[in-house]
Residue frames as qw, qx, qy, qz and C-alpha x, y, z in Angstrom:
[[0.888, -0.144, -0.152, 0.410, -13.59, 142.79, -92.53],
 [0.294, -0.910, 0.094, 0.277, -11.12, 145.14, -90.78],
 [0.562, 0.755, -0.286, 0.177, -8.10, 146.43, -92.69],
 [0.823, -0.122, -0.293, 0.472, -4.66, 145.34, -91.50],
 [0.413, -0.804, -0.077, 0.420, -2.68, 147.66, -89.23],
 [0.462, 0.867, -0.053, 0.176, -0.84, 150.44, -91.02],
 [0.257, -0.825, 0.493, -0.102, 1.99, 150.27, -88.50],
 [0.346, -0.427, 0.835, -0.022, 2.79, 146.58, -88.04],
 [0.497, 0.156, -0.661, -0.541, 0.42, 144.90, -90.48],
 [0.076, 0.026, 0.929, -0.362, -1.10, 143.01, -87.59],
 [0.162, -0.493, -0.813, -0.264, -4.69, 141.87, -87.31],
 [0.117, -0.128, 0.206, -0.963, -7.29, 144.42, -86.30],
 [0.115, -0.486, -0.863, 0.074, -10.75, 144.27, -84.67],
 [0.121, -0.622, -0.309, -0.709, -13.59, 146.71, -84.68],
 [0.140, -0.101, -0.597, 0.783, -14.05, 148.85, -81.51],
 [0.155, 0.666, 0.656, -0.319, -17.41, 150.20, -82.70],
 [0.308, 0.562, 0.417, 0.644, -18.80, 153.18, -84.59],
 [0.161, -0.633, -0.294, 0.697, -18.99, 156.95, -84.05],
 [0.258, 0.680, -0.057, -0.684, -20.71, 159.49, -86.34],
 [0.809, 0.530, 0.018, -0.253, -20.91, 156.89, -89.08],
 [0.389, 0.659, -0.639, 0.080, -17.24, 155.89, -88.92],
 [0.949, -0.248, -0.190, 0.050, -15.95, 152.46, -87.75],
 [0.126, -0.815, 0.541, -0.163, -12.98, 152.49, -85.48],
 [0.961, 0.053, -0.261, 0.081, -10.59, 149.51, -85.73],
 [0.343, -0.810, 0.461, -0.115, -7.64, 148.66, -83.44],
 [0.596, 0.438, -0.670, 0.060, -4.60, 146.51, -83.95],
 [0.887, -0.430, -0.117, -0.120, -4.43, 143.53, -81.61],
 [0.832, 0.079, -0.184, 0.517, -0.60, 143.69, -81.61],
 [0.404, 0.147, -0.159, 0.889, 0.62, 147.29, -81.32],
 [0.092, -0.586, -0.595, 0.543, -2.58, 148.93, -80.21],
 [0.010, -0.154, 0.274, 0.949, -2.78, 151.47, -83.04],
 [0.325, 0.576, 0.710, -0.242, -6.39, 152.49, -83.89],
 [0.045, -0.156, 0.425, 0.890, -7.82, 154.10, -87.02],
 [0.617, 0.400, 0.200, -0.648, -11.00, 154.97, -88.93],
 [0.177, -0.138, 0.913, 0.341, -11.83, 152.08, -91.29],
 [0.677, 0.387, 0.167, 0.604, -12.34, 152.97, -94.06],
 [0.338, -0.348, -0.084, 0.871, -10.48, 156.26, -94.00],
 [0.301, 0.841, 0.276, -0.354, -12.22, 159.50, -95.11],
 [0.680, 0.521, 0.228, 0.462, -11.10, 160.69, -98.55],
 [0.411, -0.091, -0.011, 0.907, -8.66, 163.52, -99.08],
 [0.070, -0.454, -0.398, -0.794, -11.52, 165.48, -100.54],
 [0.539, -0.676, -0.489, -0.117, -13.67, 165.03, -97.39],
 [0.591, -0.517, -0.246, 0.568, -10.95, 166.18, -95.08],
 [0.307, 0.108, 0.176, 0.929, -9.92, 169.11, -97.30],
 [0.247, -0.605, -0.449, -0.610, -13.58, 170.28, -97.29],
 [0.619, -0.608, -0.457, 0.198, -13.69, 169.92, -93.49],
 [0.515, -0.382, -0.097, 0.761, -10.77, 172.36, -92.95],
 [0.119, 0.327, 0.339, 0.874, -12.02, 174.83, -95.57],
 [0.358, -0.658, -0.497, -0.439, -15.12, 175.24, -93.42],
 [0.481, -0.339, -0.477, 0.653, -13.44, 176.64, -90.30],
 [0.023, 0.789, 0.378, 0.484, -15.79, 179.60, -90.10],
 [0.486, -0.845, -0.164, 0.150, -14.51, 180.83, -86.74],
 [0.584, -0.361, 0.257, 0.680, -11.09, 181.73, -88.31],
 [0.434, 0.863, 0.233, 0.115, -10.62, 184.81, -90.47],
 [0.599, 0.501, -0.128, 0.611, -7.82, 187.01, -91.67],
 [0.005, -0.563, 0.308, -0.767, -8.21, 189.34, -88.68],
 [0.667, -0.416, 0.291, -0.546, -9.58, 186.91, -86.08],
 [0.584, 0.154, -0.794, 0.061, -8.37, 183.64, -84.44],
 [0.721, -0.590, -0.262, -0.252, -10.04, 182.01, -81.40],
 [0.764, -0.624, 0.031, 0.161, -8.17, 182.46, -78.07],
 [0.637, 0.642, -0.174, 0.390, -5.17, 184.08, -79.81],
 [0.127, -0.818, 0.408, -0.386, -3.60, 185.65, -76.68],
 [0.750, -0.431, 0.474, -0.163, -3.47, 182.41, -74.69],
 [0.928, 0.336, 0.083, 0.141, -2.32, 180.50, -77.76],
 [0.469, 0.739, -0.300, 0.379, 0.61, 182.76, -78.12],
 [0.429, -0.698, 0.464, -0.338, 1.49, 182.67, -74.43],
 [0.914, -0.145, 0.376, -0.046, 1.63, 178.84, -74.53],
 [0.810, 0.537, -0.026, 0.236, 3.60, 178.89, -77.76],
 [0.154, 0.828, -0.409, 0.351, 6.25, 181.17, -76.29],
 [0.652, -0.531, 0.498, -0.213, 6.64, 178.98, -73.24],
 [0.948, 0.154, 0.267, 0.084, 7.20, 175.96, -75.59],
 [0.593, 0.746, -0.143, 0.268, 9.63, 177.89, -77.74],
 [0.189, -0.806, 0.486, -0.279, 11.80, 178.75, -74.72],
 [0.841, -0.276, 0.457, -0.085, 11.93, 175.07, -73.70],
 [0.870, 0.302, 0.290, 0.261, 13.30, 174.20, -77.15],
 [0.045, 0.962, -0.159, -0.217, 15.59, 177.13, -77.33],
 [0.395, -0.555, 0.645, 0.347, 18.80, 175.20, -77.92],
 [0.540, 0.261, 0.744, 0.296, 17.27, 173.48, -81.01],
 [0.300, 0.845, 0.442, -0.013, 15.91, 176.78, -82.30],
 [0.140, -0.894, 0.132, 0.405, 18.46, 179.58, -81.95],
 [0.027, -0.629, 0.606, 0.486, 20.26, 180.17, -85.23],
 [0.294, -0.001, 0.932, 0.213, 18.49, 177.31, -86.91],
 [0.401, -0.008, -0.502, -0.766, 15.86, 176.63, -89.65],
 [0.208, 0.148, 0.881, -0.399, 12.61, 175.44, -88.18],
 [0.357, -0.149, -0.538, -0.749, 9.10, 174.61, -89.33],
 [0.411, 0.094, 0.669, -0.612, 5.75, 174.17, -87.69],
 [0.182, -0.088, -0.851, -0.484, 3.77, 171.55, -89.55],
 [0.322, -0.630, -0.697, -0.116, 0.08, 172.29, -88.96],
 [0.309, 0.053, -0.286, 0.906, 0.86, 175.75, -87.75],
 [0.082, -0.758, -0.618, 0.192, -2.74, 177.06, -87.44],
 [0.062, 0.982, 0.175, 0.035, -2.53, 180.83, -86.85],
 [0.570, 0.608, -0.269, 0.483, 1.30, 180.86, -86.72],
 [0.485, -0.837, 0.125, -0.221, 1.71, 181.31, -82.98],
 [0.867, -0.348, 0.233, 0.270, 4.40, 178.68, -82.46],
 [0.690, 0.451, 0.144, 0.547, 6.35, 179.83, -85.57],
 [0.029, 0.864, -0.045, 0.501, 6.37, 183.43, -84.37],
 [0.663, -0.722, 0.186, -0.069, 7.37, 182.43, -80.83],
 [0.885, -0.067, 0.217, 0.407, 10.27, 180.33, -82.23],
 [0.457, 0.686, 0.081, 0.560, 11.28, 183.30, -84.42],
 [0.227, -0.890, 0.132, -0.374, 11.49, 185.51, -81.35],
 [0.814, -0.513, 0.250, 0.106, 13.62, 182.94, -79.61],
 [0.172, -0.702, 0.547, 0.422, 16.12, 183.21, -82.47],
 [0.571, 0.083, 0.772, 0.267, 15.06, 180.75, -85.21],
 [0.230, 0.212, -0.481, -0.819, 14.31, 181.21, -88.90],
 [0.420, 0.217, 0.762, -0.442, 10.63, 180.22, -88.82],
 [0.330, 0.024, -0.637, -0.696, 8.33, 178.71, -91.41],
 [0.459, 0.144, 0.718, -0.504, 4.74, 177.39, -90.91],
 [0.313, -0.015, -0.699, -0.643, 2.45, 175.37, -93.20],
 [0.386, 0.217, 0.732, -0.517, -1.22, 174.38, -92.79],
 [0.147, 0.339, 0.822, 0.433, -4.01, 173.10, -95.03],
 [0.012, 0.798, 0.550, -0.248, -6.36, 175.76, -93.66],
 [0.356, 0.509, 0.217, 0.753, -6.26, 178.78, -95.94],
 [0.318, -0.869, -0.188, -0.328, -8.10, 180.90, -93.32],
 [0.752, -0.581, 0.005, 0.313, -5.36, 180.05, -90.75],
 [0.659, 0.053, 0.219, 0.718, -2.56, 180.95, -93.11],
 [0.096, 0.745, 0.276, 0.599, -4.31, 184.21, -94.09],
 [0.504, -0.857, -0.072, -0.078, -4.37, 185.17, -90.39],
 [0.799, -0.346, 0.126, 0.476, -0.74, 184.05, -89.81],
 [0.531, 0.390, 0.253, 0.708, 0.52, 186.09, -92.78],
 [0.070, -0.828, -0.167, -0.530, -1.25, 189.27, -91.61],
 [0.631, -0.774, -0.022, -0.047, -0.37, 188.85, -87.87],
 [0.700, -0.516, 0.373, 0.323, 3.21, 187.56, -88.14],
 [0.634, 0.766, -0.076, -0.075, 4.81, 189.01, -91.37],
 [0.035, -0.759, 0.649, 0.024, 8.41, 188.18, -90.26],
 [0.572, -0.137, 0.809, -0.015, 7.69, 184.46, -90.62],
 [0.294, 0.198, -0.711, -0.607, 7.12, 182.45, -93.89],
 [0.570, 0.151, 0.668, -0.454, 3.74, 180.70, -94.19],
 [0.285, 0.155, -0.718, -0.616, 2.20, 178.47, -96.85],
 [0.726, 0.099, 0.358, -0.578, -1.31, 176.99, -97.27],
 [0.693, 0.351, -0.557, -0.293, -0.53, 173.49, -98.50],
 [0.960, -0.276, -0.036, -0.042, -0.08, 169.86, -97.41],
 [0.517, -0.660, 0.501, 0.214, 3.21, 168.66, -96.10],
 [0.760, 0.148, 0.554, 0.306, 3.61, 166.40, -99.12],
 [0.436, 0.842, 0.210, 0.238, 3.27, 169.35, -101.48],
 [0.178, -0.953, 0.243, 0.003, 5.65, 171.43, -99.49],
 [0.739, -0.403, 0.484, 0.240, 8.29, 168.66, -99.40],
 [0.750, 0.523, 0.295, 0.278, 8.61, 168.79, -103.19],
 [0.166, 0.966, -0.148, 0.129, 10.59, 172.01, -102.76],
 [0.862, 0.114, -0.308, 0.386, 13.37, 169.97, -101.23],
 [0.080, -0.759, 0.306, -0.569, 13.97, 172.37, -98.35],
 [0.678, -0.097, -0.651, 0.328, 15.65, 171.10, -95.17],
 [0.367, -0.771, 0.072, -0.516, 15.04, 172.08, -91.50],
 [0.259, 0.353, -0.768, 0.468, 16.88, 171.54, -88.27],
 [0.150, 0.128, 0.782, -0.592, 13.80, 171.39, -86.10],
 [0.343, -0.257, -0.616, -0.661, 10.30, 170.31, -86.94],
 [0.272, 0.057, 0.612, -0.740, 7.31, 170.97, -84.62],
 [0.421, -0.144, -0.704, -0.554, 4.30, 168.85, -85.30],
 [0.175, 0.036, 0.706, -0.685, 1.64, 169.17, -82.60],
 [0.463, 0.373, 0.662, -0.456, -1.65, 167.38, -82.83],
 [0.444, 0.533, -0.364, -0.621, -1.48, 166.86, -86.62],
 [0.126, 0.280, -0.926, -0.221, -0.46, 163.28, -87.26],
 [0.298, 0.260, 0.861, -0.319, -3.82, 161.98, -85.91],
 [0.461, 0.615, 0.164, -0.618, -5.62, 163.98, -88.72],
 [0.175, 0.542, -0.602, -0.560, -3.73, 162.78, -91.85],
 [0.895, 0.203, 0.099, -0.385, -5.39, 160.31, -94.29],
 [0.875, 0.367, -0.274, 0.159, -2.09, 158.85, -95.72],
 [0.657, -0.733, 0.146, 0.097, 0.16, 158.14, -92.80],
 [0.791, -0.130, 0.294, 0.520, 3.27, 156.81, -94.62],
 [0.419, 0.666, 0.228, 0.573, 3.16, 159.61, -97.18],
 [0.260, -0.937, -0.011, -0.232, 3.05, 162.18, -94.32],
 [0.706, -0.629, 0.254, 0.204, 5.91, 160.70, -92.36],
 [0.748, 0.250, 0.288, 0.543, 7.98, 160.23, -95.54],
 [0.185, 0.843, 0.133, 0.487, 7.54, 163.97, -96.13],
 [0.509, -0.854, 0.106, -0.036, 8.65, 164.72, -92.56],
 [0.813, -0.274, 0.309, 0.410, 11.81, 162.76, -93.16],
 [0.581, 0.553, 0.291, 0.521, 12.34, 164.53, -96.51],
 [0.041, 0.895, 0.041, 0.443, 12.35, 167.97, -94.93],
 [0.643, -0.753, 0.140, 0.009, 14.43, 167.08, -91.92],
 [0.334, 0.731, -0.584, 0.116, 18.20, 167.40, -92.03],
 [0.800, -0.055, -0.555, 0.220, 20.32, 164.46, -90.78],
 [0.397, -0.155, -0.574, 0.699, 20.65, 164.84, -87.02],
 [0.253, -0.334, -0.117, -0.901, 17.65, 167.20, -87.16],
 [0.101, 0.107, 0.809, -0.570, 15.02, 167.05, -84.45],
 [0.382, -0.330, -0.590, -0.629, 11.31, 166.22, -84.75],
 [0.168, 0.026, 0.676, -0.718, 8.87, 167.01, -81.89],
 [0.381, -0.246, -0.712, -0.536, 5.53, 165.23, -82.10],
 [0.312, 0.021, 0.611, -0.727, 2.43, 165.61, -79.94],
 [0.519, -0.103, -0.625, -0.574, -0.59, 163.29, -80.40],
 [0.741, -0.366, 0.193, -0.529, -3.28, 161.71, -78.26],
 [0.062, 0.330, -0.932, 0.134, -2.22, 158.40, -76.53],
 [0.770, -0.152, -0.311, -0.536, -4.90, 155.74, -76.94],
 [0.725, 0.012, -0.651, 0.224, -2.76, 153.42, -74.71],
 [0.003, -0.407, 0.474, -0.781, -2.80, 155.73, -71.73],
 [0.181, -0.232, -0.906, 0.304, -4.29, 154.37, -68.51],
 [0.206, 0.354, 0.400, -0.820, -6.78, 157.24, -68.31],
 [0.385, 0.087, -0.537, -0.746, -8.48, 156.43, -71.60],
 [0.708, -0.073, 0.373, -0.595, -11.88, 154.87, -70.90],
 [0.470, -0.045, 0.878, 0.079, -12.41, 151.12, -71.44],
 [0.508, 0.660, 0.554, 0.004, -15.13, 152.02, -73.90],
 [0.452, -0.234, 0.262, 0.820, -12.71, 153.76, -76.23],
 [0.123, 0.523, 0.569, 0.623, -15.35, 155.02, -78.69],
 [0.270, -0.867, -0.417, -0.027, -16.85, 157.07, -75.85],
 [0.536, -0.375, -0.010, 0.756, -13.48, 158.89, -75.31],
 [0.215, 0.886, 0.237, -0.336, -14.01, 162.50, -76.27],
 [0.186, -0.587, 0.560, 0.555, -10.75, 162.43, -78.32],
 [0.357, 0.197, 0.850, 0.332, -12.30, 159.94, -80.71],
 [0.218, 0.678, 0.176, -0.680, -13.55, 162.61, -83.08],
 [0.403, 0.153, 0.702, 0.567, -14.05, 161.36, -86.66],
 [0.859, 0.395, 0.056, 0.320, -13.57, 162.62, -89.28],
 [0.006, -0.945, 0.290, -0.152, -11.21, 165.17, -87.68],
 [0.324, -0.558, 0.761, -0.068, -9.24, 162.57, -85.81],
 [0.869, 0.284, -0.262, -0.308, -8.63, 159.48, -87.95],
 [0.725, 0.248, -0.574, 0.289, -5.61, 157.85, -86.22],
 [0.594, -0.731, 0.164, -0.292, -4.84, 157.01, -82.61],
 [0.577, 0.468, -0.621, 0.249, -1.42, 155.99, -81.48],
 [0.826, -0.556, -0.044, 0.081, 0.16, 154.12, -78.65],
 [0.295, -0.807, 0.463, 0.220, 3.82, 154.53, -77.51],
 [0.604, -0.162, 0.698, 0.349, 4.97, 151.35, -79.38],
 [0.582, 0.605, 0.505, 0.201, 3.07, 152.15, -82.59],
 [0.133, 0.986, -0.078, -0.069, 4.37, 155.72, -82.78],
 [0.428, -0.639, 0.577, 0.273, 7.93, 154.49, -82.13],
 [0.675, 0.134, 0.676, 0.263, 7.63, 151.81, -84.86],
 [0.460, 0.825, 0.317, 0.090, 6.30, 154.34, -87.40],
 [0.027, -0.965, 0.235, 0.112, 9.04, 156.89, -86.76],
 [0.516, -0.484, 0.653, 0.268, 11.83, 154.32, -86.83],
 [0.698, 0.369, 0.580, 0.198, 10.62, 152.97, -90.10],
 [0.370, 0.888, 0.167, 0.215, 11.16, 156.45, -91.59],
 [0.622, 0.378, -0.247, 0.640, 14.61, 157.02, -90.10],
 [0.236, -0.711, 0.222, -0.624, 13.78, 158.73, -86.83],
 [0.573, -0.096, -0.729, 0.363, 14.93, 157.60, -83.40],
 [0.430, -0.823, -0.201, -0.313, 13.06, 158.74, -80.31],
 [0.421, 0.333, -0.502, 0.678, 15.61, 160.41, -77.94],
 [0.043, -0.008, 0.596, -0.802, 13.13, 161.62, -75.32],
 [0.311, -0.518, -0.715, -0.351, 9.61, 160.85, -74.22],
 [0.135, -0.302, 0.315, -0.890, 7.81, 163.44, -72.07],
 [0.142, -0.324, -0.914, 0.197, 5.59, 161.86, -69.45],
 [0.291, -0.271, -0.167, -0.902, 2.01, 163.17, -69.41],
 [0.265, 0.122, 0.778, -0.556, -0.69, 162.71, -66.73],
 [0.654, 0.458, 0.157, -0.581, -3.28, 163.39, -69.41],
 [0.812, 0.140, 0.545, 0.154, -3.51, 160.84, -72.28],
 [0.478, 0.865, -0.109, -0.106, -1.06, 162.32, -74.72],
 [0.868, -0.011, 0.153, 0.472, 2.21, 161.32, -76.33],
 [0.150, 0.969, -0.190, -0.047, 5.06, 163.87, -76.63],
 [0.886, -0.108, 0.245, 0.377, 8.27, 162.64, -78.16],
 [0.084, 0.865, -0.380, -0.315, 11.50, 164.27, -79.31],
 [0.917, 0.172, 0.308, 0.186, 12.98, 162.25, -82.20],
 [0.135, -0.695, 0.482, 0.517, 16.22, 162.60, -84.24],
 [0.834, 0.525, -0.074, -0.156, 16.68, 161.77, -87.92],
 [0.528, -0.563, 0.595, 0.226, 19.65, 159.36, -88.14]]
């Protein structure tokens, strides 16, 4: 029997299996997820095994930094003179780009290899290899949180978004990017979609489900960026 929806507690139905994982989807809000969810230990081991990342090597680093700098310029008014954090920072490219635009930059990631690279490459930023929930225990606050293609990976959704709210100042901004399973370009056979990638991707949002989740934790979406490709990009504010 499928588990209830983690967003609206609605009924769910199985969409099928991929790589030994069953994918269930809510019949009300459209949210989809691995059912059952991989354990924290399974996911931690997965990211420890990123063999293509090393202290002096990160795949496609020049193009990653170029894209990061373009993004940082777009968010300049939220960054200059403010405290910001990239949650799931990878090699630290976005954090460094935002620092150069004028912010005080921090980055966290569960991949120790990624953080080792970031510390060596970008010593003027602060980086930590830990989960968001662990980091939130420090009770630090930020004006701008960047969270790109991370929320679809986390095993405990409410714990993760609770931690986002804990580190965000009142009136602070949260920018989230995640695949959009409700997009018109997603194939009818959803399990065949190349973004369905368990156990790396364990959650798949629609516009309504992401909105409900963020509002439950004190965030209001102020802007949604339209994408031709199936992705959600939203700018939310903690109120």
